[in-house]
C-alpha positions as CSV (number, residue, x, y, z in Angstrom):
1,X,45.8,27.1,-21.6
2,X,47.7,27.2,-18.5
3,X,46.7,24.9,-15.6
4,X,44.8,26.8,-13.2
5,X,46.3,26.7,-9.3
6,X,44.7,24.9,-6.7
7,X,43.2,27.0,-4.1
8,X,40.3,26.9,-1.6
9,X,36.5,28.1,-1.8
10,X,37.6,30.9,0.5
11,X,39.9,32.0,-1.9
12,X,37.8,31.8,-4.7
13,X,35.5,34.1,-3.1
14,X,37.5,36.8,-2.4
15,X,38.9,36.5,-6.2
16,X,35.0,36.8,-7.1
17,X,34.5,39.5,-4.5
18,X,37.4,41.7,-6.1
19,X,35.0,40.9,-9.2
20,X,32.0,43.1,-7.7
21,X,30.3,39.8,-6.7
22,X,28.9,40.3,-3.2
23,X,29.0,37.1,-0.5
24,X,25.1,36.6,0.2
25,X,24.6,33.7,2.4
26,X,26.0,30.2,3.4
27,X,24.0,27.1,3.1
28,X,25.9,23.9,4.3
29,X,29.0,23.5,2.7
30,X,28.8,26.6,-0.2
31,X,28.9,30.3,0.1
32,X,26.2,32.2,-2.4
33,X,27.7,35.5,-4.6
34,X,25.7,37.3,-6.3
35,X,26.7,40.0,-8.6
36,X,24.9,43.2,-9.4
37,X,24.3,42.2,-13.0
38,X,22.1,38.9,-11.4
39,X,24.3,36.5,-11.9
40,X,24.7,33.6,-8.7
41,X,27.5,31.8,-7.9
42,X,27.3,28.8,-5.7
43,X,31.3,27.9,-4.6
44,X,31.9,24.8,-1.9
45,X,33.4,25.9,1.0
46,X,36.2,22.9,0.5
47,X,40.0,23.6,1.7
48,X,41.0,22.5,-1.9
49,X,38.4,23.2,-5.2
50,X,38.8,20.8,-8.1
51,X,40.2,22.5,-10.9
52,X,37.3,21.6,-13.1
53,X,34.8,23.3,-10.3
54,X,36.7,26.1,-10.7
55,X,37.1,25.9,-14.2
56,X,33.4,26.1,-14.0
57,X,32.9,28.8,-11.5
58,X,34.7,31.2,-14.0
């Protein structure tokens, strides 16, 4: 398995938006996205996401 790149939370949000996730709101340091199928994501708004966090989001 290839290593995941180190990206920011905002970059991750843009990538999930391309997968039909819609930005809902910001709560503290997390951005909340939802998918029309009902799935929700809470993406930390950090300069660098830990690779483990990114893996769990995927």
